[in-house]
C-alpha positions in Angstrom: -0.1 0.0 -0.1 1.4 3.5 -1.0 1.8 6.1 1.2 0.2 9.6 0.3 3.4 12.0 -0.1 1.2 14.8 1.0 1.0 13.6 4.4 4.9 12.9 4.6 5.4 16.5 3.5 3.0 17.8 6.1 4.7 15.8 8.7 8.2 16.8 7.6 7.3 20.6 7.5 5.6 20.4 10.9 8.2 18.4 12.5 11.1 20.6 11.2 9.6 23.9 12.5 9.2 22.1 15.7 12.6 20.9 16.1 14.0 24.0 14.6 12.3 26.2 17.3 13.6 24.1 19.9 17.1 24.6 18.8 16.8 28.4 18.2 14.8 29.0 21.4 16.9 26.9 23.7 20.5 27.5 22.5 21.9 31.1 23.2 21.1 33.5 22.2 17.6 32.0 22.6 14.3 33.0 24.1 15.4 32.3 27.8 12.5 31.5 30.0 10.0 32.0 27.2 11.5 28.7 25.3 8.9 26.7 26.4 6.1 29.0 25.5 7.7 29.5 21.8 8.0 25.6 21.4 4.5 24.9 22.5 3.2 27.7 20.5 4.8 26.5 17.2 3.6 22.9 17.9 0.1 24.4 18.3 0.2 26.2 15.1 1.9 23.4 13.0 -0.6 21.0 14.2 -3.4 23.5 13.1 -1.6 23.7 9.7 -1.0 20.1 9.1 -3.7 18.4 11.1 -6.3 18.2 8.0 -3.6 16.6 5.9 -1.7 14.3 7.9 -3.3 14.5 11.3 -0.3 16.6 12.7 1.4 14.2 14.6 4.9 15.6 14.4 6.0 13.1 16.8 6.9 9.4 16.8 5.4 8.8 20.0 2.1 10.4 18.9 2.3 8.2 15.7 2.8 5.1 17.9 -0.1 6.2 20.1 -2.3 6.7 17.0 -1.2 3.5 15.4 -2.2 1.5 18.5 -5.5 3.3 18.9 -6.2 2.2 15.3 -6.4 5.4 13.3 -3.5 4.8 11.1 -2.0 1.7 9.4 1.5 0.3 10.0 2.7 1.4 6.4 1.8 5.0 7.0 3.3 4.8 10.7 6.7 3.8 9.3 6.5 6.6 6.8 5.7 9.1 9.6 8.5 7.7 11.9 11.1 8.2 9.0 9.9 11.5 7.9 9.7 12.8 11.5 13.2 11.7 12.3 14.5 13.1 9.2 13.0 16.3 9.8 14.4 16.5 13.2 18.0 15.8 11.8 17.5 18.4 9.0 16.4 21.0 11.5 19.3 20.3 13.7 21.6 21.0 10.8 19.8 24.2 9.9 20.1 25.5 13.5 24.0 24.7 13.6 24.3 26.7 10.4 22.3 29.7 11.8 23.6 29.7 15.4 27.0 31.6 15.8 28.2 29.2 18.5 26.9 25.9 19.3 27.1 24.5 23.0 30.5 22.9 23.4 29.0 20.5 26.0 25.3 19.1 26.3 23.2 21.6 27.9 21.2 18.8 29.6 24.3 16.6 30.3 23.8 15.0 33.6 20.5 13.7 34.5 19.2 11.4 37.2 18.1 8.5 35.4 15.0 7.5 37.3 13.5 11.1 37.6 14.5 11.7 33.9 12.5 8.6 32.9 9.6 9.5 34.8 9.6 13.1 33.7 9.8 12.1 30.1 7.2 9.3 30.4 4.6 11.2 32.4 4.5 14.1 30.0 4.7 12.1 26.8 1.9 10.1 28.2 -0.1 13.2 28.7 0.8 14.7 25.5 -0.2 11.5 23.4 -3.3 11.1 25.6 -4.4 14.6 24.9 -3.7 14.3 21.1 -5.9 11.1 21.0 -8.7 12.6 23.2 -9.0 16.0 21.2 -7.9 15.0 17.8 -9.0 11.4 17.3 -12.1 10.8 19.6 -15.7 10.9 18.5 -16.8 13.2 21.2 -14.4 15.9 20.3 -14.9 15.6 16.4 -14.8 19.0 14.6 -13.5 20.9 17.6 -11.5 24.2 17.2 -9.1 23.8 20.1 -7.2 20.8 19.5 -4.1 22.5 18.3 -3.7 24.6 21.5 -4.7 21.7 23.8 -1.7 19.7 22.5 0.5 22.8 22.5 -0.1 24.0 25.8 0.5 20.3 27.1 4.3 20.7 26.0 4.4 24.2 27.6 3.2 22.8 30.9 5.5 19.8 30.7 8.3 22.2 29.8 7.9 24.3 32.9 6.8 21.3 35.1 9.7 18.8 34.4 12.0 20.9 32.1 14.6 21.2 34.8 14.6 17.3 35.4 15.0 15.9 31.9 15.1 18.8 29.4 11.6 18.4 28.5 11.7 16.5 25.0 8.5 14.4 25.0 9.2 13.7 21.5 11.7 11.2 19.9 12.4 13.6 17.0 13.0 16.3 19.4 15.4 14.2 21.4 17.5 12.9 18.3 17.6 16.5 17.0 18.4 18.0 20.1 21.2 15.4 20.8 22.8 16.4 17.4 22.5 20.0 18.5 24.2 19.1 21.9 21.2 20.0 23.8 20.9 16.5 25.3 23.9 14.2 26.0 24.4 11.4 23.5 24.8 8.9 26.2 21.1 9.7 27.5 19.3 9.3 24.3 18.1 6.0 25.4 16.3 7.6 28.4 14.3 9.7 26.1 13.5 7.1 23.5 12.5 4.4 25.9 10.3 6.6 28.2 8.4 8.5 25.3 7.8 5.3 23.1 6.4 3.3 26.3 4.5 6.2 27.3 3.0 6.7 23.8 2.0 2.9 24.1 0.4 3.5 27.5 -1.6 6.6 26.1 -3.1 4.5 23.4 -4.3 1.6 25.9 -5.6 4.1 28.4 -7.5 5.7 25.6 -9.0 2.4 24.3 -9.8 1.4 28.0 -11.9 4.8 28.5 -13.3 4.7 24.9 -14.4 1.1 24.6 -16.8 1.9 21.6 -13.9 3.2 19.6 
C-alpha cells in the first residue's frame, strides 16, 4: 500500500519547524524563560496547519499512539516515523548553520536516570493522551481547540519537568536535540524508551476509556 506523499510532506514541515524552534529558542542566544512558550506555540500552529492533511502528529510517540489506537496503518506509521526523524535531523543542521556558537557541552548533560525517565514518560503520556482525546475521539470531532490543547500540554511539561529531563517528550526532538548538543548522546536511550513506552500506554488508556472506539 502506497503512502500519500502529501501526508509525509506535512509531517516533515511541521516536525522541522518544531525541532528548529527548539534549537533556536533553547540555545543561546535564545528565548530564555520563554523557550517553553515558543515551543508549545509553534507545535500548536503547526498542528493547525498540518492536521487536516496528515493528522499533525509531528512526533513518533504520537504516531505510535495513533497506530495502537487504530487510526493509522503500519505502512503510514513507518513512513511518518522516518519522515519525522529526518525532519528533526535536518532542523538540527539548519540550527547549527544559523547559530554563531553551538554548545561545546550538552546543555542537559547530567540527569538522574529514574527522575528523567519518569519526567519524560509522564508528560509524553499526557501529550499523547491529549492528542488522542482531542484529535481522534468521536466526542471531540470538529472541535477548534485541539492544536492549542496539544501545544499547551508541551508548555506545561516544559515548565513542570524541564529542569529534570530537559523536556523533550518527542523522539524527533530528542534526536535533533542530541545532534545540537542540547541532550547528551549517552542519555538518548532515556528519552526514546520513556517516550515510546508512554505513547503506547496512552493508547491503551484511551482504548480503555473509549471502549466503543
